[in-house]
Biotite code that builds the C-alpha atoms (Angstrom):
import biotite.structure as struc

atoms = struc.array([
    struc.Atom([-51.913, 82.992, 61.726], chain_id="A", res_id=1, res_name="MET", atom_name="CA", element="C"),
    struc.Atom([-54.431, 80.350, 60.303], chain_id="A", res_id=2, res_name="ASN", atom_name="CA", element="C"),
    struc.Atom([-53.899, 77.542, 57.509], chain_id="A", res_id=3, res_name="ALA", atom_name="CA", element="C"),
    struc.Atom([-54.811, 79.668, 54.877], chain_id="A", res_id=4, res_name="GLY", atom_name="CA", element="C"),
    struc.Atom([-52.061, 82.603, 55.495], chain_id="A", res_id=5, res_name="GLN", atom_name="CA", element="C"),
    struc.Atom([-49.645, 79.709, 56.255], chain_id="A", res_id=6, res_name="GLN", atom_name="CA", element="C"),
    struc.Atom([-49.999, 78.356, 53.054], chain_id="A", res_id=7, res_name="HIS", atom_name="CA", element="C"),
    struc.Atom([-49.662, 81.832, 51.440], chain_id="A", res_id=8, res_name="LEU", atom_name="CA", element="C"),
    struc.Atom([-46.406, 82.199, 53.284], chain_id="A", res_id=9, res_name="LEU", atom_name="CA", element="C"),
    struc.Atom([-45.145, 78.822, 51.944], chain_id="A", res_id=10, res_name="ASP", atom_name="CA", element="C"),
    struc.Atom([-46.278, 79.464, 48.555], chain_id="A", res_id=11, res_name="LEU", atom_name="CA", element="C"),
    struc.Atom([-44.114, 82.665, 48.500], chain_id="A", res_id=12, res_name="TYR", atom_name="CA", element="C"),
    struc.Atom([-41.199, 81.121, 50.240], chain_id="A", res_id=13, res_name="ARG", atom_name="CA", element="C"),
    struc.Atom([-41.482, 78.057, 47.539], chain_id="A", res_id=14, res_name="ALA", atom_name="CA", element="C"),
    struc.Atom([-41.275, 80.867, 44.721], chain_id="A", res_id=15, res_name="ALA", atom_name="CA", element="C"),
    struc.Atom([-38.446, 82.438, 46.018], chain_id="A", res_id=16, res_name="GLN", atom_name="CA", element="C"),
    struc.Atom([-36.148, 79.328, 46.369], chain_id="A", res_id=17, res_name="ARG", atom_name="CA", element="C"),
    struc.Atom([-37.582, 77.995, 43.023], chain_id="A", res_id=18, res_name="GLY", atom_name="CA", element="C"),
    struc.Atom([-39.065, 74.938, 44.544], chain_id="A", res_id=19, res_name="GLU", atom_name="CA", element="C"),
    struc.Atom([-42.207, 73.078, 43.840], chain_id="A", res_id=20, res_name="ALA", atom_name="CA", element="C"),
    struc.Atom([-45.310, 74.749, 45.879], chain_id="A", res_id=21, res_name="ALA", atom_name="CA", element="C"),
    struc.Atom([-46.688, 72.894, 48.706], chain_id="A", res_id=22, res_name="PRO", atom_name="CA", element="C"),
    struc.Atom([-50.108, 71.186, 48.504], chain_id="A", res_id=23, res_name="PRO", atom_name="CA", element="C"),
    struc.Atom([-53.358, 73.165, 49.622], chain_id="A", res_id=24, res_name="ALA", atom_name="CA", element="C"),
    struc.Atom([-54.668, 73.077, 53.365], chain_id="A", res_id=25, res_name="PRO", atom_name="CA", element="C"),
    struc.Atom([-56.983, 69.902, 53.517], chain_id="A", res_id=26, res_name="GLY", atom_name="CA", element="C"),
    struc.Atom([-55.528, 68.378, 50.083], chain_id="A", res_id=27, res_name="THR", atom_name="CA", element="C"),
    struc.Atom([-54.606, 64.843, 51.591], chain_id="A", res_id=28, res_name="HIS", atom_name="CA", element="C"),
    struc.Atom([-57.230, 64.645, 54.473], chain_id="A", res_id=29, res_name="THR", atom_name="CA", element="C"),
    struc.Atom([-59.276, 62.079, 53.084], chain_id="A", res_id=30, res_name="VAL", atom_name="CA", element="C"),
    struc.Atom([-56.228, 60.034, 52.080], chain_id="A", res_id=31, res_name="ARG", atom_name="CA", element="C"),
    struc.Atom([-55.102, 60.445, 55.456], chain_id="A", res_id=32, res_name="THR", atom_name="CA", element="C"),
    struc.Atom([-58.075, 59.412, 57.091], chain_id="A", res_id=33, res_name="ALA", atom_name="CA", element="C"),
    struc.Atom([-58.551, 56.142, 54.956], chain_id="A", res_id=34, res_name="ARG", atom_name="CA", element="C"),
    struc.Atom([-54.880, 55.325, 55.596], chain_id="A", res_id=35, res_name="GLU", atom_name="CA", element="C"),
    struc.Atom([-55.365, 55.532, 59.317], chain_id="A", res_id=36, res_name="ILE", atom_name="CA", element="C"),
    struc.Atom([-58.498, 53.473, 58.994], chain_id="A", res_id=37, res_name="GLN", atom_name="CA", element="C"),
    struc.Atom([-56.701, 50.931, 57.175], chain_id="A", res_id=38, res_name="GLN", atom_name="CA", element="C"),
    struc.Atom([-53.822, 50.556, 59.746], chain_id="A", res_id=39, res_name="TRP", atom_name="CA", element="C"),
    struc.Atom([-56.721, 50.162, 62.587], chain_id="A", res_id=40, res_name="HIS", atom_name="CA", element="C"),
    struc.Atom([-58.063, 47.500, 60.549], chain_id="A", res_id=41, res_name="HIS", atom_name="CA", element="C"),
    struc.Atom([-54.838, 45.657, 59.970], chain_id="A", res_id=42, res_name="PHE", atom_name="CA", element="C"),
    struc.Atom([-53.931, 46.067, 63.675], chain_id="A", res_id=43, res_name="ARG", atom_name="CA", element="C"),
    struc.Atom([-57.336, 44.217, 64.311], chain_id="A", res_id=44, res_name="ALA", atom_name="CA", element="C"),
    struc.Atom([-56.363, 41.388, 62.351], chain_id="A", res_id=45, res_name="VAL", atom_name="CA", element="C"),
    struc.Atom([-52.927, 40.898, 63.556], chain_id="A", res_id=46, res_name="VAL", atom_name="CA", element="C"),
    struc.Atom([-53.140, 41.505, 67.177], chain_id="A", res_id=47, res_name="THR", atom_name="CA", element="C"),
    struc.Atom([-53.731, 38.285, 68.948], chain_id="A", res_id=48, res_name="ALA", atom_name="CA", element="C"),
    struc.Atom([-57.207, 38.039, 70.519], chain_id="A", res_id=49, res_name="PRO", atom_name="CA", element="C"),
    struc.Atom([-55.589, 38.107, 74.113], chain_id="A", res_id=50, res_name="ALA", atom_name="CA", element="C"),
    struc.Atom([-53.972, 41.298, 73.757], chain_id="A", res_id=51, res_name="ASP", atom_name="CA", element="C"),
    struc.Atom([-56.811, 43.383, 72.362], chain_id="A", res_id=52, res_name="ARG", atom_name="CA", element="C"),
    struc.Atom([-58.489, 46.012, 74.618], chain_id="A", res_id=53, res_name="LEU", atom_name="CA", element="C"),
    struc.Atom([-61.484, 43.948, 75.902], chain_id="A", res_id=54, res_name="PRO", atom_name="CA", element="C"),
    struc.Atom([-59.839, 41.050, 76.688], chain_id="A", res_id=55, res_name="SER", atom_name="CA", element="C"),
    struc.Atom([-57.032, 43.208, 78.580], chain_id="A", res_id=56, res_name="ARG", atom_name="CA", element="C"),
    struc.Atom([-59.812, 44.944, 80.377], chain_id="A", res_id=57, res_name="ILE", atom_name="CA", element="C"),
    struc.Atom([-61.813, 41.827, 81.462], chain_id="A", res_id=58, res_name="ARG", atom_name="CA", element="C"),
    struc.Atom([-58.466, 40.223, 82.549], chain_id="A", res_id=59, res_name="ARG", atom_name="CA", element="C"),
    struc.Atom([-57.999, 43.361, 84.733], chain_id="A", res_id=60, res_name="ALA", atom_name="CA", element="C"),
    struc.Atom([-61.280, 43.068, 86.271], chain_id="A", res_id=61, res_name="VAL", atom_name="CA", element="C"),
    struc.Atom([-61.256, 39.580, 86.944], chain_id="A", res_id=62, res_name="ARG", atom_name="CA", element="C"),
    struc.Atom([-57.886, 40.043, 88.693], chain_id="A", res_id=63, res_name="SER", atom_name="CA", element="C"),
    struc.Atom([-59.087, 42.981, 90.784], chain_id="A", res_id=64, res_name="ALA", atom_name="CA", element="C"),
    struc.Atom([-62.221, 40.939, 91.662], chain_id="A", res_id=65, res_name="THR", atom_name="CA", element="C"),
    struc.Atom([-60.075, 37.959, 93.012], chain_id="A", res_id=66, res_name="ALA", atom_name="CA", element="C"),
    struc.Atom([-57.819, 40.378, 94.890], chain_id="A", res_id=67, res_name="ALA", atom_name="CA", element="C"),
    struc.Atom([-60.616, 42.009, 96.558], chain_id="A", res_id=68, res_name="LEU", atom_name="CA", element="C"),
    struc.Atom([-62.310, 38.712, 97.191], chain_id="A", res_id=69, res_name="LEU", atom_name="CA", element="C"),
    struc.Atom([-59.038, 37.270, 98.788], chain_id="A", res_id=70, res_name="ARG", atom_name="CA", element="C"),
    struc.Atom([-58.389, 40.589, 100.752], chain_id="A", res_id=71, res_name="ARG", atom_name="CA", element="C"),
    struc.Atom([-61.938, 40.310, 101.951], chain_id="A", res_id=72, res_name="GLU", atom_name="CA", element="C"),
    struc.Atom([-61.715, 36.579, 102.928], chain_id="A", res_id=73, res_name="THR", atom_name="CA", element="C"),
    struc.Atom([-58.387, 36.976, 104.814], chain_id="A", res_id=74, res_name="ASP", atom_name="CA", element="C"),
    struc.Atom([-59.558, 39.817, 106.896], chain_id="A", res_id=75, res_name="ALA", atom_name="CA", element="C"),
    struc.Atom([-62.967, 38.399, 108.016], chain_id="A", res_id=76, res_name="THR", atom_name="CA", element="C"),
    struc.Atom([-61.471, 35.106, 108.867], chain_id="A", res_id=77, res_name="GLY", atom_name="CA", element="C"),
    struc.Atom([-63.790, 32.092, 107.593], chain_id="A", res_id=78, res_name="ALA", atom_name="CA", element="C"),
    struc.Atom([-66.748, 32.155, 105.793], chain_id="A", res_id=79, res_name="ARG", atom_name="CA", element="C"),
    struc.Atom([-69.945, 30.311, 106.673], chain_id="A", res_id=80, res_name="ASP", atom_name="CA", element="C"),
    struc.Atom([-68.164, 28.643, 109.594], chain_id="A", res_id=81, res_name="GLY", atom_name="CA", element="C"),
    struc.Atom([-65.401, 27.271, 107.641], chain_id="A", res_id=82, res_name="ALA", atom_name="CA", element="C"),
    struc.Atom([-61.692, 27.459, 109.144], chain_id="A", res_id=83, res_name="PRO", atom_name="CA", element="C"),
    struc.Atom([-59.619, 30.370, 108.325], chain_id="A", res_id=84, res_name="ALA", atom_name="CA", element="C"),
    struc.Atom([-57.343, 29.773, 105.374], chain_id="A", res_id=85, res_name="ARG", atom_name="CA", element="C"),
    struc.Atom([-53.517, 30.018, 106.625], chain_id="A", res_id=86, res_name="VAL", atom_name="CA", element="C"),
    struc.Atom([-51.418, 32.115, 104.306], chain_id="A", res_id=87, res_name="THR", atom_name="CA", element="C"),
    struc.Atom([-47.789, 32.050, 104.353], chain_id="A", res_id=88, res_name="SER", atom_name="CA", element="C"),
])
């Protein structure tokens, strides 16, 4: 059943029950899209810069890189002739 057929069925049921007719499909699409866009703009203003997606990605990449470098340093011992780091 497509949206047009469902709408006709809903019109029939509303008429049988004496209720108001439902809006046609697509009637509020533009308004809904506008409200979603406004919500995203609002969230962008309210969200702290450190909590935004680019900052979170940047933080994750830095911590992963640091962890990999620590693991590599610990596994290979010392770099450039310096004594190996002792971890407890």
